mmCIF file of the N, C-alpha and C atoms, coordinates in Angstrom:
data_MODEL
# 
_entry.id   MODEL 
# 
loop_
_atom_site.group_PDB 
_atom_site.id 
_atom_site.type_symbol 
_atom_site.label_atom_id 
_atom_site.label_alt_id 
_atom_site.label_comp_id 
_atom_site.label_asym_id 
_atom_site.label_entity_id 
_atom_site.label_seq_id 
_atom_site.pdbx_PDB_ins_code 
_atom_site.Cartn_x 
_atom_site.Cartn_y 
_atom_site.Cartn_z 
_atom_site.occupancy 
_atom_site.B_iso_or_equiv 
_atom_site.pdbx_formal_charge 
_atom_site.auth_seq_id 
_atom_site.auth_comp_id 
_atom_site.auth_asym_id 
_atom_site.auth_atom_id 
_atom_site.pdbx_PDB_model_num 
ATOM 1   N N  . MET A 1 1  ? 12.355  -4.744 6.615   1.00 0.00 ? 1  MET A N  1 
ATOM 2   C CA . MET A 1 1  ? 12.190  -3.477 5.925   1.00 0.00 ? 1  MET A CA 1 
ATOM 3   C C  . MET A 1 1  ? 10.809  -3.404 5.258   1.00 0.00 ? 1  MET A C  1 
ATOM 4   N N  . ILE A 1 2  ? 10.414  -4.489 4.601   1.00 0.00 ? 2  ILE A N  1 
ATOM 5   C CA . ILE A 1 2  ? 9.124   -4.490 3.911   1.00 0.00 ? 2  ILE A CA 1 
ATOM 6   C C  . ILE A 1 2  ? 7.970   -4.389 4.904   1.00 0.00 ? 2  ILE A C  1 
ATOM 7   N N  . GLU A 1 3  ? 8.160   -4.937 6.095   1.00 0.00 ? 3  GLU A N  1 
ATOM 8   C CA . GLU A 1 3  ? 7.109   -4.863 7.118   1.00 0.00 ? 3  GLU A CA 1 
ATOM 9   C C  . GLU A 1 3  ? 6.898   -3.420 7.564   1.00 0.00 ? 3  GLU A C  1 
ATOM 10  N N  . ALA A 1 4  ? 7.983   -2.653 7.692   1.00 0.00 ? 4  ALA A N  1 
ATOM 11  C CA . ALA A 1 4  ? 7.865   -1.244 8.067   1.00 0.00 ? 4  ALA A CA 1 
ATOM 12  C C  . ALA A 1 4  ? 7.107   -0.478 6.992   1.00 0.00 ? 4  ALA A C  1 
ATOM 13  N N  . LEU A 1 5  ? 7.348   -0.815 5.743   1.00 0.00 ? 5  LEU A N  1 
ATOM 14  C CA . LEU A 1 5  ? 6.650   -0.169 4.635   1.00 0.00 ? 5  LEU A CA 1 
ATOM 15  C C  . LEU A 1 5  ? 5.169   -0.543 4.636   1.00 0.00 ? 5  LEU A C  1 
ATOM 16  N N  . LYS A 1 6  ? 4.854   -1.790 4.918   1.00 0.00 ? 6  LYS A N  1 
ATOM 17  C CA . LYS A 1 6  ? 3.461   -2.234 4.949   1.00 0.00 ? 6  LYS A CA 1 
ATOM 18  C C  . LYS A 1 6  ? 2.668   -1.553 6.062   1.00 0.00 ? 6  LYS A C  1 
ATOM 19  N N  . GLN A 1 7  ? 3.336   -1.159 7.133   1.00 0.00 ? 7  GLN A N  1 
ATOM 20  C CA . GLN A 1 7  ? 2.645   -0.503 8.245   1.00 0.00 ? 7  GLN A CA 1 
ATOM 21  C C  . GLN A 1 7  ? 2.235   0.923  7.916   1.00 0.00 ? 7  GLN A C  1 
ATOM 22  N N  . ASN A 1 8  ? 2.851   1.520  6.910   1.00 0.00 ? 8  ASN A N  1 
ATOM 23  C CA . ASN A 1 8  ? 2.485   2.861  6.464   1.00 0.00 ? 8  ASN A CA 1 
ATOM 24  C C  . ASN A 1 8  ? 1.567   2.691  5.251   1.00 0.00 ? 8  ASN A C  1 
ATOM 25  N N  . LYS A 1 9  ? 0.253   2.727  5.483   1.00 0.00 ? 9  LYS A N  1 
ATOM 26  C CA . LYS A 1 9  ? -0.723  2.410  4.437   1.00 0.00 ? 9  LYS A CA 1 
ATOM 27  C C  . LYS A 1 9  ? -0.558  3.258  3.179   1.00 0.00 ? 9  LYS A C  1 
ATOM 28  N N  . GLU A 1 10 ? -0.363  4.559  3.346   1.00 0.00 ? 10 GLU A N  1 
ATOM 29  C CA . GLU A 1 10 ? -0.247  5.435  2.186   1.00 0.00 ? 10 GLU A CA 1 
ATOM 30  C C  . GLU A 1 10 ? 0.972   5.078  1.333   1.00 0.00 ? 10 GLU A C  1 
ATOM 31  N N  . LEU A 1 11 ? 2.114   4.847  1.979   1.00 0.00 ? 11 LEU A N  1 
ATOM 32  C CA . LEU A 1 11 ? 3.315   4.482  1.228   1.00 0.00 ? 11 LEU A CA 1 
ATOM 33  C C  . LEU A 1 11 ? 3.201   3.086  0.622   1.00 0.00 ? 11 LEU A C  1 
ATOM 34  N N  . TRP A 1 12 ? 2.574   2.151  1.349   1.00 0.00 ? 12 TRP A N  1 
ATOM 35  C CA . TRP A 1 12 ? 2.404   0.804  0.813   1.00 0.00 ? 12 TRP A CA 1 
ATOM 36  C C  . TRP A 1 12 ? 1.509   0.834  -0.425  1.00 0.00 ? 12 TRP A C  1 
ATOM 37  N N  . ASP A 1 13 ? 0.442   1.618  -0.381  1.00 0.00 ? 13 ASP A N  1 
ATOM 38  C CA . ASP A 1 13 ? -0.439  1.738  -1.539  1.00 0.00 ? 13 ASP A CA 1 
ATOM 39  C C  . ASP A 1 13 ? 0.295   2.352  -2.727  1.00 0.00 ? 13 ASP A C  1 
ATOM 40  N N  . LEU A 1 14 ? 1.163   3.318  -2.453  1.00 0.00 ? 14 LEU A N  1 
ATOM 41  C CA . LEU A 1 14 ? 1.958   3.923  -3.524  1.00 0.00 ? 14 LEU A CA 1 
ATOM 42  C C  . LEU A 1 14 ? 2.946   2.903  -4.086  1.00 0.00 ? 14 LEU A C  1 
ATOM 43  N N  . PHE A 1 15 ? 3.651   2.196  -3.213  1.00 0.00 ? 15 PHE A N  1 
ATOM 44  C CA . PHE A 1 15 ? 4.639   1.191  -3.620  1.00 0.00 ? 15 PHE A CA 1 
ATOM 45  C C  . PHE A 1 15 ? 3.998   0.078  -4.445  1.00 0.00 ? 15 PHE A C  1 
ATOM 46  N N  . SER A 1 16 ? 2.847   -0.382 -4.023  1.00 0.00 ? 16 SER A N  1 
ATOM 47  C CA . SER A 1 16 ? 2.174   -1.492 -4.716  1.00 0.00 ? 16 SER A CA 1 
ATOM 48  C C  . SER A 1 16 ? 1.264   -1.017 -5.842  1.00 0.00 ? 16 SER A C  1 
ATOM 49  N N  . LYS A 1 17 ? 1.151   0.298  -6.007  1.00 0.00 ? 17 LYS A N  1 
ATOM 50  C CA . LYS A 1 17 ? 0.296   0.903  -7.043  1.00 0.00 ? 17 LYS A CA 1 
ATOM 51  C C  . LYS A 1 17 ? -1.143  0.416  -6.927  1.00 0.00 ? 17 LYS A C  1 
ATOM 52  N N  . ARG A 1 18 ? -1.639  0.391  -5.709  1.00 0.00 ? 18 ARG A N  1 
ATOM 53  C CA . ARG A 1 18 ? -2.975  -0.125 -5.402  1.00 0.00 ? 18 ARG A CA 1 
ATOM 54  C C  . ARG A 1 18 ? -4.065  0.514  -6.255  1.00 0.00 ? 18 ARG A C  1 
ATOM 55  N N  . GLU A 1 19 ? -3.953  1.804  -6.512  1.00 0.00 ? 19 GLU A N  1 
ATOM 56  C CA . GLU A 1 19 ? -5.012  2.488  -7.258  1.00 0.00 ? 19 GLU A CA 1 
ATOM 57  C C  . GLU A 1 19 ? -5.111  2.019  -8.710  1.00 0.00 ? 19 GLU A C  1 
ATOM 58  N N  . GLU A 1 20 ? -4.106  1.317  -9.201  1.00 0.00 ? 20 GLU A N  1 
ATOM 59  C CA . GLU A 1 20 ? -4.140  0.847  -10.582 1.00 0.00 ? 20 GLU A CA 1 
ATOM 60  C C  . GLU A 1 20 ? -4.876  -0.475 -10.757 1.00 0.00 ? 20 GLU A C  1 
ATOM 61  N N  . TYR A 1 21 ? -5.220  -1.140 -9.647  1.00 0.00 ? 21 TYR A N  1 
ATOM 62  C CA . TYR A 1 21 ? -5.955  -2.394 -9.725  1.00 0.00 ? 21 TYR A CA 1 
ATOM 63  C C  . TYR A 1 21 ? -7.450  -2.095 -9.851  1.00 0.00 ? 21 TYR A C  1 
ATOM 64  N N  . ASN A 1 22 ? -8.090  -2.720 -10.796 1.00 0.00 ? 22 ASN A N  1 
ATOM 65  C CA . ASN A 1 22 ? -9.529  -2.554 -11.032 1.00 0.00 ? 22 ASN A CA 1 
ATOM 66  C C  . ASN A 1 22 ? -9.966  -1.096 -11.182 1.00 0.00 ? 22 ASN A C  1 
ATOM 67  N N  . PRO A 1 23 ? -9.357  -0.358 -12.089 1.00 0.00 ? 23 PRO A N  1 
ATOM 68  C CA . PRO A 1 23 ? -9.768  1.042  -12.260 1.00 0.00 ? 23 PRO A CA 1 
ATOM 69  C C  . PRO A 1 23 ? -11.139 1.150  -12.921 1.00 0.00 ? 23 PRO A C  1 
ATOM 70  N N  . LEU A 1 24 ? -11.840 2.219  -12.625 1.00 0.00 ? 24 LEU A N  1 
ATOM 71  C CA . LEU A 1 24 ? -13.142 2.447  -13.254 1.00 0.00 ? 24 LEU A CA 1 
ATOM 72  C C  . LEU A 1 24 ? -12.979 2.882  -14.701 1.00 0.00 ? 24 LEU A C  1 
ATOM 73  N N  . ILE A 1 25 ? -11.859 3.554  -14.973 1.00 0.00 ? 25 ILE A N  1 
ATOM 74  C CA . ILE A 1 25 ? -11.593 4.052  -16.319 1.00 0.00 ? 25 ILE A CA 1 
ATOM 75  C C  . ILE A 1 25 ? -10.195 3.597  -16.725 1.00 0.00 ? 25 ILE A C  1 
ATOM 76  N N  . SER A 1 26 ? -10.035 3.192  -17.979 1.00 0.00 ? 26 SER A N  1 
ATOM 77  C CA . SER A 1 26 ? -8.714  2.858  -18.502 1.00 0.00 ? 26 SER A CA 1 
ATOM 78  C C  . SER A 1 26 ? -8.621  3.384  -19.932 1.00 0.00 ? 26 SER A C  1 
ATOM 79  N N  . ASP A 1 27 ? -7.392  3.495  -20.428 1.00 0.00 ? 27 ASP A N  1 
ATOM 80  C CA . ASP A 1 27 ? -7.227  4.000  -21.790 1.00 0.00 ? 27 ASP A CA 1 
ATOM 81  C C  . ASP A 1 27 ? -7.419  2.861  -22.798 1.00 0.00 ? 27 ASP A C  1 
ATOM 82  N N  . GLN A 1 28 ? -7.179  3.148  -24.048 1.00 0.00 ? 28 GLN A N  1 
ATOM 83  C CA . GLN A 1 28 ? -7.417  2.152  -25.096 1.00 0.00 ? 28 GLN A CA 1 
ATOM 84  C C  . GLN A 1 28 ? -6.520  0.924  -24.973 1.00 0.00 ? 28 GLN A C  1 
ATOM 85  N N  . TYR A 1 29 ? -5.422  1.036  -24.192 1.00 0.00 ? 29 TYR A N  1 
ATOM 86  C CA . TYR A 1 29 ? -4.514  -0.090 -23.989 1.00 0.00 ? 29 TYR A CA 1 
ATOM 87  C C  . TYR A 1 29 ? -4.706  -0.736 -22.611 1.00 0.00 ? 29 TYR A C  1 
ATOM 88  N N  . GLN A 1 30 ? -5.826  -0.438 -21.971 1.00 0.00 ? 30 GLN A N  1 
ATOM 89  C CA . GLN A 1 30 ? -6.188  -0.980 -20.648 1.00 0.00 ? 30 GLN A CA 1 
ATOM 90  C C  . GLN A 1 30 ? -5.236  -0.533 -19.536 1.00 0.00 ? 30 GLN A C  1 
ATOM 91  N N  . ARG A 1 31 ? -4.661  0.666  -19.680 1.00 0.00 ? 31 ARG A N  1 
ATOM 92  C CA . ARG A 1 31 ? -3.767  1.203  -18.655 1.00 0.00 ? 31 ARG A CA 1 
ATOM 93  C C  . ARG A 1 31 ? -4.518  2.190  -17.773 1.00 0.00 ? 31 ARG A C  1 
ATOM 94  N N  . PHE A 1 32 ? -4.049  2.315  -16.555 1.00 0.00 ? 32 PHE A N  1 
ATOM 95  C CA . PHE A 1 32 ? -4.608  3.286  -15.616 1.00 0.00 ? 32 PHE A CA 1 
ATOM 96  C C  . PHE A 1 32 ? -4.190  4.683  -16.057 1.00 0.00 ? 32 PHE A C  1 
ATOM 97  N N  . PRO A 1 33 ? -5.123  5.623  -16.204 1.00 0.00 ? 33 PRO A N  1 
ATOM 98  C CA . PRO A 1 33 ? -4.759  6.969  -16.654 1.00 0.00 ? 33 PRO A CA 1 
ATOM 99  C C  . PRO A 1 33 ? -4.099  7.784  -15.535 1.00 0.00 ? 33 PRO A C  1 
ATOM 100 N N  . TYR A 1 34 ? -2.959  8.346  -15.846 1.00 0.00 ? 34 TYR A N  1 
ATOM 101 C CA . TYR A 1 34 ? -2.171  9.113  -14.885 1.00 0.00 ? 34 TYR A CA 1 
ATOM 102 C C  . TYR A 1 34 ? -2.981  10.258 -14.272 1.00 0.00 ? 34 TYR A C  1 
ATOM 103 N N  . TYR A 1 35 ? -3.819  10.900 -15.050 1.00 0.00 ? 35 TYR A N  1 
ATOM 104 C CA . TYR A 1 35 ? -4.553  12.061 -14.546 1.00 0.00 ? 35 TYR A CA 1 
ATOM 105 C C  . TYR A 1 35 ? -5.531  11.712 -13.425 1.00 0.00 ? 35 TYR A C  1 
ATOM 106 N N  . LEU A 1 36 ? -5.833  10.427 -13.234 1.00 0.00 ? 36 LEU A N  1 
ATOM 107 C CA . LEU A 1 36 ? -6.709  10.014 -12.142 1.00 0.00 ? 36 LEU A CA 1 
ATOM 108 C C  . LEU A 1 36 ? -5.941  9.639  -10.865 1.00 0.00 ? 36 LEU A C  1 
ATOM 109 N N  . SER A 1 37 ? -4.632  9.651  -10.931 1.00 0.00 ? 37 SER A N  1 
ATOM 110 C CA . SER A 1 37 ? -3.816  9.221  -9.801  1.00 0.00 ? 37 SER A CA 1 
ATOM 111 C C  . SER A 1 37 ? -3.834  10.233 -8.658  1.00 0.00 ? 37 SER A C  1 
ATOM 112 N N  . LYS A 1 38 ? -3.800  9.705  -7.431  1.00 0.00 ? 38 LYS A N  1 
ATOM 113 C CA . LYS A 1 38 ? -3.654  10.572 -6.251  1.00 0.00 ? 38 LYS A CA 1 
ATOM 114 C C  . LYS A 1 38 ? -2.210  11.021 -6.109  1.00 0.00 ? 38 LYS A C  1 
ATOM 115 N N  . HIS A 1 39 ? -1.298  10.283 -6.707  1.00 0.00 ? 39 HIS A N  1 
ATOM 116 C CA . HIS A 1 39 ? 0.138   10.541 -6.581  1.00 0.00 ? 39 HIS A CA 1 
ATOM 117 C C  . HIS A 1 39 ? 0.635   11.186 -7.869  1.00 0.00 ? 39 HIS A C  1 
ATOM 118 N N  . ARG A 1 40 ? 0.513   12.488 -7.934  1.00 0.00 ? 40 ARG A N  1 
ATOM 119 C CA . ARG A 1 40 ? 0.814   13.201 -9.171  1.00 0.00 ? 40 ARG A CA 1 
ATOM 120 C C  . ARG A 1 40 ? 2.273   13.617 -9.305  1.00 0.00 ? 40 ARG A C  1 
ATOM 121 N N  . ASN A 1 41 ? 3.019   13.630 -8.201  1.00 0.00 ? 41 ASN A N  1 
ATOM 122 C CA . ASN A 1 41 ? 4.408   14.073 -8.276  1.00 0.00 ? 41 ASN A CA 1 
ATOM 123 C C  . ASN A 1 41 ? 5.314   12.857 -8.465  1.00 0.00 ? 41 ASN A C  1 
ATOM 124 N N  . ILE A 1 42 ? 5.450   12.412 -9.709  1.00 0.00 ? 42 ILE A N  1 
ATOM 125 C CA . ILE A 1 42 ? 6.215   11.206 -9.986  1.00 0.00 ? 42 ILE A CA 1 
ATOM 126 C C  . ILE A 1 42 ? 7.720   11.426 -9.843  1.00 0.00 ? 42 ILE A C  1 
ATOM 127 N N  . LEU A 1 43 ? 8.155   12.669 -9.747  1.00 0.00 ? 43 LEU A N  1 
ATOM 128 C CA . LEU A 1 43 ? 9.584   12.955 -9.596  1.00 0.00 ? 43 LEU A CA 1 
ATOM 129 C C  . LEU A 1 43 ? 10.028  12.974 -8.138  1.00 0.00 ? 43 LEU A C  1 
ATOM 130 N N  . GLU A 1 44 ? 9.099   12.770 -7.211  1.00 0.00 ? 44 GLU A N  1 
ATOM 131 C CA . GLU A 1 44 ? 9.411   12.738 -5.779  1.00 0.00 ? 44 GLU A CA 1 
ATOM 132 C C  . GLU A 1 44 ? 9.445   11.273 -5.320  1.00 0.00 ? 44 GLU A C  1 
ATOM 133 N N  . PRO A 1 45 ? 10.625  10.735 -5.027  1.00 0.00 ? 45 PRO A N  1 
ATOM 134 C CA . PRO A 1 45 ? 10.742  9.318  -4.661  1.00 0.00 ? 45 PRO A CA 1 
ATOM 135 C C  . PRO A 1 45 ? 10.359  9.049  -3.203  1.00 0.00 ? 45 PRO A C  1 
ATOM 136 N N  . GLU A 1 46 ? 9.086   9.140  -2.889  1.00 0.00 ? 46 GLU A N  1 
ATOM 137 C CA . GLU A 1 46 ? 8.610   9.043  -1.510  1.00 0.00 ? 46 GLU A CA 1 
ATOM 138 C C  . GLU A 1 46 ? 8.951   7.702  -0.858  1.00 0.00 ? 46 GLU A C  1 
ATOM 139 N N  . VAL A 1 47 ? 8.714   6.608  -1.552  1.00 0.00 ? 47 VAL A N  1 
ATOM 140 C CA . VAL A 1 47 ? 8.978   5.287  -0.981  1.00 0.00 ? 47 VAL A CA 1 
ATOM 141 C C  . VAL A 1 47 ? 10.479  5.081  -0.799  1.00 0.00 ? 47 VAL A C  1 
ATOM 142 N N  . SER A 1 48 ? 11.279  5.478  -1.768  1.00 0.00 ? 48 SER A N  1 
ATOM 143 C CA . SER A 1 48 ? 12.729  5.343  -1.658  1.00 0.00 ? 48 SER A CA 1 
ATOM 144 C C  . SER A 1 48 ? 13.270  6.141  -0.478  1.00 0.00 ? 48 SER A C  1 
ATOM 145 N N  . LYS A 1 49 ? 12.774  7.355  -0.297  1.00 0.00 ? 49 LYS A N  1 
ATOM 146 C CA . LYS A 1 49 ? 13.211  8.166  0.846   1.00 0.00 ? 49 LYS A CA 1 
ATOM 147 C C  . LYS A 1 49 ? 12.871  7.477  2.162   1.00 0.00 ? 49 LYS A C  1 
ATOM 148 N N  . PHE A 1 50 ? 11.691  6.892  2.236   1.00 0.00 ? 50 PHE A N  1 
ATOM 149 C CA . PHE A 1 50 ? 11.278  6.175  3.444   1.00 0.00 ? 50 PHE A CA 1 
ATOM 150 C C  . PHE A 1 50 ? 12.204  4.997  3.712   1.00 0.00 ? 50 PHE A C  1 
ATOM 151 N N  . LEU A 1 51 ? 12.474  4.207  2.681   1.00 0.00 ? 51 LEU A N  1 
ATOM 152 C CA . LEU A 1 51 ? 13.318  3.023  2.844   1.00 0.00 ? 51 LEU A CA 1 
ATOM 153 C C  . LEU A 1 51 ? 14.741  3.388  3.244   1.00 0.00 ? 51 LEU A C  1 
ATOM 154 N N  . ILE A 1 52 ? 15.318  4.381  2.603   1.00 0.00 ? 52 ILE A N  1 
ATOM 155 C CA . ILE A 1 52 ? 16.672  4.812  2.937   1.00 0.00 ? 52 ILE A CA 1 
ATOM 156 C C  . ILE A 1 52 ? 16.707  5.417  4.333   1.00 0.00 ? 52 ILE A C  1 
ATOM 157 N N  . GLY A 1 53 ? 15.679  6.173  4.692   1.00 0.00 ? 53 GLY A N  1 
ATOM 158 C CA . GLY A 1 53 ? 15.586  6.753  6.022   1.00 0.00 ? 53 GLY A CA 1 
ATOM 159 C C  . GLY A 1 53 ? 15.438  5.708  7.120   1.00 0.00 ? 53 GLY A C  1 
ATOM 160 N N  . ASN A 1 54 ? 14.993  4.508  6.744   1.00 0.00 ? 54 ASN A N  1 
ATOM 161 C CA . ASN A 1 54 ? 14.835  3.413  7.696   1.00 0.00 ? 54 ASN A CA 1 
ATOM 162 C C  . ASN A 1 54 ? 15.950  2.378  7.587   1.00 0.00 ? 54 ASN A C  1 
ATOM 163 N N  . GLY A 1 55 ? 17.068  2.772  7.000   1.00 0.00 ? 55 GLY A N  1 
ATOM 164 C CA . GLY A 1 55 ? 18.251  1.923  7.027   1.00 0.00 ? 55 GLY A CA 1 
ATOM 165 C C  . GLY A 1 55 ? 18.576  1.125  5.781   1.00 0.00 ? 55 GLY A C  1 
ATOM 166 N N  . LEU A 1 56 ? 17.850  1.301  4.692   1.00 0.00 ? 56 LEU A N  1 
ATOM 167 C CA . LEU A 1 56 ? 18.189  0.584  3.466   1.00 0.00 ? 56 LEU A CA 1 
ATOM 168 C C  . LEU A 1 56 ? 19.515  1.112  2.950   1.00 0.00 ? 56 LEU A C  1 
ATOM 169 N N  . ASN A 1 57 ? 20.428  0.213  2.656   1.00 0.00 ? 57 ASN A N  1 
ATOM 170 C CA . ASN A 1 57 ? 21.743  0.591  2.150   1.00 0.00 ? 57 ASN A CA 1 
ATOM 171 C C  . ASN A 1 57 ? 21.895  0.023  0.746   1.00 0.00 ? 57 ASN A C  1 
ATOM 172 N N  . LEU A 1 58 ? 22.104  0.879  -0.223  1.00 0.00 ? 58 LEU A N  1 
ATOM 173 C CA . LEU A 1 58 ? 22.228  0.451  -1.609  1.00 0.00 ? 58 LEU A CA 1 
ATOM 174 C C  . LEU A 1 58 ? 23.679  0.502  -2.049  1.00 0.00 ? 58 LEU A C  1 
ATOM 175 N N  . GLU A 1 59 ? 24.069  -0.475 -2.833  1.00 0.00 ? 59 GLU A N  1 
ATOM 176 C CA . GLU A 1 59 ? 25.409  -0.496 -3.414  1.00 0.00 ? 59 GLU A CA 1 
ATOM 177 C C  . GLU A 1 59 ? 25.254  -0.522 -4.923  1.00 0.00 ? 59 GLU A C  1 
ATOM 178 N N  . VAL A 1 60 ? 26.078  0.271  -5.587  1.00 0.00 ? 60 VAL A N  1 
ATOM 179 C CA . VAL A 1 60 ? 26.034  0.353  -7.039  1.00 0.00 ? 60 VAL A CA 1 
ATOM 180 C C  . VAL A 1 60 ? 27.228  -0.401 -7.593  1.00 0.00 ? 60 VAL A C  1 
ATOM 181 N N  . GLU A 1 61 ? 26.976  -1.269 -8.556  1.00 0.00 ? 61 GLU A N  1 
ATOM 182 C CA . GLU A 1 61 ? 28.032  -2.053 -9.177  1.00 0.00 ? 61 GLU A CA 1 
ATOM 183 C C  . GLU A 1 61 ? 28.970  -1.149 -9.963  1.00 0.00 ? 61 GLU A C  1 
ATOM 184 N N  . SER A 1 62 ? 30.243  -1.434 -9.904  1.00 0.00 ? 62 SER A N  1 
ATOM 185 C CA . SER A 1 62 ? 31.227  -0.668 -10.652 1.00 0.00 ? 62 SER A CA 1 
ATOM 186 C C  . SER A 1 62 ? 31.003  -0.863 -12.140 1.00 0.00 ? 62 SER A C  1 
ATOM 187 N N  . THR A 1 63 ? 31.108  0.200  -12.897 1.00 0.00 ? 63 THR A N  1 
ATOM 188 C CA . THR A 1 63 ? 30.924  0.104  -14.349 1.00 0.00 ? 63 THR A CA 1 
ATOM 189 C C  . THR A 1 63 ? 32.178  -0.430 -15.034 1.00 0.00 ? 63 THR A C  1 
ATOM 190 N N  . LYS A 1 64 ? 33.301  -0.489 -14.342 1.00 0.00 ? 64 LYS A N  1 
ATOM 191 C CA . LYS A 1 64 ? 34.538  -0.979 -14.946 1.00 0.00 ? 64 LYS A CA 1 
ATOM 192 C C  . LYS A 1 64 ? 34.455  -2.455 -15.282 1.00 0.00 ? 64 LYS A C  1 
ATOM 193 N N  . SER A 1 65 ? 33.655  -3.205 -14.559 1.00 0.00 ? 65 SER A N  1 
ATOM 194 C CA . SER A 1 65 ? 33.563  -4.643 -14.798 1.00 0.00 ? 65 SER A CA 1 
ATOM 195 C C  . SER A 1 65 ? 32.597  -4.986 -15.933 1.00 0.00 ? 65 SER A C  1 
ATOM 196 N N  . ARG A 1 66 ? 31.869  -4.024 -16.396 1.00 0.00 ? 66 ARG A N  1 
ATOM 197 C CA . ARG A 1 66 ? 30.911  -4.271 -17.480 1.00 0.00 ? 66 ARG A CA 1 
ATOM 198 C C  . ARG A 1 66 ? 31.586  -4.103 -18.828 1.00 0.00 ? 66 ARG A C  1 
ATOM 199 N N  . MET A 1 67 ? 31.024  -4.786 -19.804 1.00 0.00 ? 67 MET A N  1 
ATOM 200 C CA . MET A 1 67 ? 31.527  -4.607 -21.164 1.00 0.00 ? 67 MET A CA 1 
ATOM 201 C C  . MET A 1 67 ? 31.050  -3.247 -21.680 1.00 0.00 ? 67 MET A C  1 
ATOM 202 N N  . PRO A 1 68 ? 31.878  -2.572 -22.456 1.00 0.00 ? 68 PRO A N  1 
ATOM 203 C CA . PRO A 1 68 ? 31.453  -1.268 -22.983 1.00 0.00 ? 68 PRO A CA 1 
ATOM 204 C C  . PRO A 1 68 ? 30.293  -1.421 -23.969 1.00 0.00 ? 68 PRO A C  1 
ATOM 205 N N  . LEU A 1 69 ? 29.454  -0.412 -24.008 1.00 0.00 ? 69 LEU A N  1 
ATOM 206 C CA . LEU A 1 69 ? 28.356  -0.413 -24.978 1.00 0.00 ? 69 LEU A CA 1 
ATOM 207 C C  . LEU A 1 69 ? 28.906  -0.194 -26.367 1.00 0.00 ? 69 LEU A C  1 
ATOM 208 N N  . ARG A 1 70 ? 28.360  -0.901 -27.316 1.00 0.00 ? 70 ARG A N  1 
ATOM 209 C CA . ARG A 1 70 ? 28.770  -0.687 -28.696 1.00 0.00 ? 70 ARG A CA 1 
ATOM 210 C C  . ARG A 1 70 ? 27.945  0.454  -29.274 1.00 0.00 ? 70 ARG A C  1 
ATOM 211 N N  . ARG A 1 71 ? 28.599  1.291  -29.968 1.00 0.00 ? 71 ARG A N  1 
ATOM 212 C CA . ARG A 1 71 ? 27.906  2.407  -30.614 1.00 0.00 ? 71 ARG A CA 1 
ATOM 213 C C  . ARG A 1 71 ? 27.742  2.070  -32.090 1.00 0.00 ? 71 ARG A C  1 
ATOM 214 N N  . PHE A 1 72 ? 26.555  2.267  -32.570 1.00 0.00 ? 72 PHE A N  1 
ATOM 215 C CA . PHE A 1 72 ? 26.262  1.979  -33.964 1.00 0.00 ? 72 PHE A CA 1 
ATOM 216 C C  . PHE A 1 72 ? 26.047  3.304  -34.682 1.00 0.00 ? 72 PHE A C  1 
ATOM 217 N N  . SER A 1 73 ? 26.582  3.395  -35.870 1.00 0.00 ? 73 SER A N  1 
ATOM 218 C CA . SER A 1 73 ? 26.372  4.607  -36.658 1.00 0.00 ? 73 SER A CA 1 
ATOM 219 C C  . SER A 1 73 ? 25.524  4.254  -37.869 1.00 0.00 ? 73 SER A C  1 
ATOM 220 N N  . ARG A 1 74 ? 24.795  5.231  -38.315 1.00 0.00 ? 74 ARG A N  1 
ATOM 221 C CA . ARG A 1 74 ? 23.957  5.036  -39.496 1.00 0.00 ? 74 ARG A CA 1 
ATOM 222 C C  . ARG A 1 74 ? 24.782  5.277  -40.732 1.00 0.00 ? 74 ARG A C  1 
ATOM 223 N N  . ALA A 1 75 ? 24.565  4.447  -41.726 1.00 0.00 ? 75 ALA A N  1 
ATOM 224 C CA . ALA A 1 75 ? 25.327  4.572  -42.964 1.00 0.00 ? 75 ALA A CA 1 
ATOM 225 C C  . ALA A 1 75 ? 24.728  5.612  -43.855 1.00 0.00 ? 75 ALA A C  1 
# 
């Protein structure tokens, strides 16, 4: 599966966040600034769609086997 992703350069660069390595500009916390990204639609799961379209099968763990979250209230 990963080999199929590597063969698609644009998707591989998105998956590996290639543009964030050695940026010319970074913010005060040394992060890559979002406004410089080529991939501006962060709500579109392009890599996930590719992987699922190529046969990736995901299973979600049942929540019944997990311990319930404790809720804390403020006094």
